[in-house]
C-alpha positions in Angstrom: 61.2 83.3 183.0 58.0 85.2 181.5 56.5 84.1 178.1 55.3 86.4 175.9 51.8 86.1 174.8 51.2 85.0 171.3 50.7 87.9 168.7 47.0 88.2 167.6 46.6 88.9 163.5 43.5 90.2 163.2 41.6 88.9 160.2 41.0 90.6 156.9 37.7 92.8 157.5 35.5 92.7 155.2 35.8 95.7 153.8 39.4 95.2 152.8 38.5 92.0 151.2 35.8 94.0 149.0 38.3 96.6 147.4 40.7 94.6 146.6 38.1 92.0 144.5 37.0 95.0 142.6 40.2 96.2 142.3 40.9 92.9 140.2 38.2 92.7 138.7 38.9 96.5 137.2 42.6 95.1 136.4 40.9 92.0 134.0 38.5 94.7 132.4 41.2 96.9 131.9 43.0 94.2 130.5 40.1 93.5 128.4 40.0 96.4 127.4 43.0 96.6 125.5 43.5 93.6 123.6 42.5 95.1 120.3 45.5 97.7 121.1 47.7 94.3 121.8 46.8 92.4 118.8 48.2 95.6 117.0 51.4 95.4 118.8 52.3 92.2 118.7 51.5 92.5 114.6 53.3 95.9 114.9 56.3 94.1 116.6 56.4 91.5 114.4 56.7 93.8 111.5 59.3 96.5 112.4 60.1 95.3 115.8 58.9 95.5 119.3 60.4 98.5 120.7 58.8 100.1 117.7 55.7 98.7 118.2 55.8 99.9 121.8 56.3 103.6 120.8 53.7 104.0 118.6 51.4 101.9 121.6 52.4 104.2 124.6 51.4 107.0 122.6 47.7 106.4 122.0 47.8 104.5 125.8 49.4 107.9 127.1 46.3 110.3 126.0 43.9 108.1 128.3 43.5 110.7 131.0 42.5 109.7 134.8 42.0 106.7 136.7 40.6 104.7 134.1 43.9 105.7 131.8 45.8 104.3 134.8 44.9 101.3 134.5 44.4 101.0 130.8 48.4 101.6 130.7 49.2 99.2 133.7 47.2 96.5 131.6 49.0 97.2 128.6 52.7 98.0 130.4 52.3 94.0 132.0 51.9 92.4 129.1 54.7 93.7 126.9 57.5 95.1 129.6 60.0 92.9 130.9 58.1 94.0 134.3 55.5 96.2 135.7 54.3 95.3 139.0 50.3 95.3 139.7 50.9 98.5 141.9 52.6 100.2 139.5 50.8 104.3 138.5 51.8 105.4 134.8 49.9 108.8 134.6 48.7 110.6 131.3 51.1 111.5 128.6 54.0 109.3 129.5 55.9 107.8 126.7 57.8 104.2 126.6 60.2 103.3 123.8 62.2 99.8 125.1 60.3 97.0 126.1 63.5 95.8 128.4 62.2 98.3 131.1 61.2 97.6 134.8 58.1 99.2 136.9 58.8 97.8 140.5 56.4 97.7 143.1 54.6 101.2 144.2 56.1 103.1 141.3 54.6 106.1 140.8 55.3 107.9 137.4 54.4 111.5 136.7 53.0 112.9 133.8 54.3 113.2 130.1 57.8 111.2 131.4 60.2 109.6 128.7 61.2 106.3 129.8 63.5 104.5 127.7 65.3 101.8 129.1 65.0 102.0 132.9 65.0 99.7 136.2 62.5 101.5 138.7 63.1 99.7 141.6 59.9 99.8 144.8 58.5 103.1 146.2 60.0 104.9 143.1 58.7 108.5 142.7 59.2 110.2 139.3 57.6 113.7 138.5 56.2 115.5 135.9 58.4 115.8 132.6 61.3 113.4 133.9 63.5 111.9 131.2 65.2 108.6 131.3 67.0 107.3 128.0 68.6 104.4 127.5 71.8 106.1 128.9 74.5 109.1 127.6 75.3 107.1 125.1 72.4 106.8 122.8 74.0 108.3 119.5 77.8 108.6 119.1 79.2 112.1 117.5 82.8 111.3 117.6 83.1 111.8 113.7 82.4 115.3 112.8 82.6 114.1 108.6 79.1 112.0 109.5 75.8 112.7 110.7 75.4 111.7 113.8 72.1 109.6 113.1 74.9 107.5 110.9 77.1 106.7 113.6 75.2 104.5 115.6 75.3 104.1 119.5 74.6 102.3 122.7 71.9 101.6 125.0 72.2 100.1 128.2 70.8 100.3 131.4 70.2 102.9 133.8 68.3 101.6 137.3 66.8 104.2 139.6 66.9 102.8 143.5 64.4 101.9 146.0 62.5 105.0 147.5 64.1 107.8 145.3 62.8 110.2 144.0 63.3 112.3 141.3 62.1 115.5 140.2 60.0 117.7 137.8 62.0 118.0 134.7 65.0 116.3 135.5 66.3 114.2 132.9 68.7 111.3 134.3 71.5 109.4 132.3 73.3 107.0 134.9 72.6 105.5 138.1 70.9 106.9 140.8 71.3 105.0 144.1 68.7 103.9 146.6 66.6 106.5 149.1 68.5 109.6 147.4 67.0 112.6 145.9 67.5 114.4 142.9 66.2 117.9 142.0 63.9 119.3 139.4 65.2 120.5 136.5 68.4 118.4 137.2 70.7 116.6 134.6 72.1 113.4 135.8 75.3 112.4 134.2 77.1 111.0 136.8 76.1 108.3 139.4 74.4 109.5 142.1 75.1 107.5 145.4 72.2 106.2 147.8 70.5 108.8 149.9 72.5 111.4 148.4 70.5 114.6 147.8 71.6 116.2 144.2 70.6 119.1 142.1 72.2 121.3 139.4 73.6 120.8 135.2 75.2 118.6 135.8 74.2 117.2 138.8 76.3 117.2 141.7 75.9 116.1 145.5 74.8 118.9 147.9 75.1 117.0 150.8 72.8 113.8 152.1 69.5 113.3 153.6 70.9 112.4 157.2 72.3 115.6 156.6 70.2 119.3 157.4 70.3 121.8 154.5 70.2 125.7 155.1 66.7 126.9 156.8 66.3 123.1 158.5 65.3 122.9 162.1 67.1 119.7 164.2 
């Protein structure tokens, strides 16, 4: 019987260690920089509630551009959201309204998104202008004799499965399964299964990722 040779794992390079150290230093500096905003957030949270305070703070932090803005937003969100991984990237102009939101590992949130009570699992990609409110029943409207604002509503967690890509300007009101693709401009009103490609208003599954679409070569 042939004994397999032991696997040799190369040591981490000096350059990689230095890069990791510099990122850690930058994350620490970003946390120090957002401490005043965090102080105002906790003050407002005590007076008006955490979600109202988050809306105000995220509006301010959304205005910081570039890489510095990414670090500042992440440093703040890691302190106030239910979950925000250290590898998450949140771009310029994105607003949050619910502290129960969860942002997983390697999540990318494009510019000018609006997110409510949402769980973005690992490797989710949101293009620019994506809106994911807290489900499709945030406002009831059954009684036409009363203003909609007086009829209440409910919020529920909307889960976007790992590895999913949501296209530009899509509105997502229901869960989207792992590895799915939602085309730009679509409105998701019913759950989308795993590895599905969905498009339209309302969004419908047009094929799975394992099928070839028109114009694609095998």
